[in-house]
C-alpha positions, 0 to 999 in steps of 0.5 A, a space after each residue: 751828777 755822774 762823773 767819769 774817769 777813763 783809763 787803759 789807753 796807750 800805744 799799740 801796734 796795728 792789729 793789737 788790742 787794748 781794754 779801756 775802763 770807765 769808772 763812774 761816780 753817782 747813783 744814777 749810773 746803773 739806770 743810764 745808757 752809757 756810751 764810749 765816744 772818741 775824738 780823732 785829731 782834727 775831727 769832732 767827737 763821735 759816739 762809737 758804742 753804747 750800752 743800756 742799763 739792761 745790757 743791750 749794745 749798739 756799735 758804729 758800723 765801722 767797729 762791729 766785730 772789733 770792739 765790745 762794750 760791757 758794763 758792771 753796775 756793781 762796780 759802776 764801770 763800763 769797759 771797751 775791749 778793742 781788738 784788731 786795732 787800726 791806725 784810724 782808731 787813734 783818738 782820745 776815748 771818752 765815756 759819758 751818759 748818752 743824751 747828756 753830752 752837755 754835762 761835764 766830760 772826763 779827761 779821756 784816755 789816749 789811744 795811739 795805734 802805730 802802723 
């Protein structure tokens, strides 16, 4: 079973950037499609970007051109580079295997964007 530890969140001004990291344990990481999710205050958790084992990526329409997901299978780590941040990006960010959302989640990392 893969477990995740997210890091890199913080407080940033609108227009700024942050880089999130997701360190995973477990032998199946390298073959899994990994997603970054976020949960804004009062809203449901949503999938915002994912990357396949082969490196193909997909993003929510609202994020295209601002966020970049990448992975380093040798380090069992997935990254999310976030640029041109907006107040609506304020949320707790999580990573997880896509399609296995019923399995335990990490604690996430808080991102607060001040306007």
